[in-house]
N, C-alpha and C positions, 0 to 999 in steps of 0.2 A: 972254762966257761960252762955253766949249766943253764939249760933252758927250762923254765917253769911254765906249766900250763895254768891259766887262770880262767875258770869258767863261772857261769851264772852271774856275769857282770851286769849291772844296770846298763841299759842302752845309752844312758847319758854320760857314762864314764869317759874321761879324757886320758890321753897318754900321760899328761902331767900329774893327774890325780893318782894314777896307778903307780907312776914312778915315785911319787911322794910316799905312798903307802909302803912300798917295798924298800925304799931307801932307809927306813928305820933299822934295817937289818944288814946294810952294807951298800956298796956301790952298785947302782943299777946301770948296766952297760947299754941296754936297749929295752924298749917297750914296743910291742907290735899288736895293736888291737885290730881284729879281723872284721872287715866289712863285706857285705854282699856285693859281688862283682857287678850285678846288673842294676841294683837300686842304690848302692852306696850306703845303705843303712847298716848300722852296727849289728853284728851277729851275736853279741853277748859273751864273747870269749877273746882271749889274746894270749900273748907269750911275753915273758920277761926273762932277760938274760942277766945272770949274776955270777960271781965267783962261787965255786962249789960249796964251800962251808957256809957261806952267807945264804946261799939259795936254800940249803937244807933247813937252816934256822927260820927263814921266811916261810917255807912250806909248813913246818911244824906250828908256827905261831898263827898263820893266817888262814889255814884250811878250816872252814866252818864258821869263820867270823862274818859279821854282817857289813855290807856296804850298800847304802841306798835301799835298805829294806830287803836285800837279797843275801842269802847265805852263800858265800864264795866257795868254790871247789878249787883247791890249789894243790897241785901235785907235780912231780917231775914229768916233763913232756916226753912222750914216746914218739918215735919216728912214724911217719905216715904209713898206713897199710897200703899195699898195692891194691888198686881197684880194678876189677875186671872190666872189660869192654873197651870203649874208645871207638871213635869213628873209623870205619873201614875206608872211607874216602872214595875209592875207585870201584867199589863193588857194583856190578851191573847185572840185572836179570836179563836173560835172553829167552 
């Protein structure tokens, strides 16, 4: 399974719409559109899982194409980078 990053999505995009778009290149195993945790509003990007060869064909064909007036950024997803920080929780000043 290969995960594809899809960016610059119109905020009105639905999982069904993205699945239909990518299914032209093979079986779509999952679509995950990312929403803001606090507001629930779409963040304009998501991830699609497909078989490796089909995923590469979809990336080549769809990167730079327009959807809803926006030029899509489609590439192989990379792992999340470690972010510094995080709540120390029990730190107290004396």
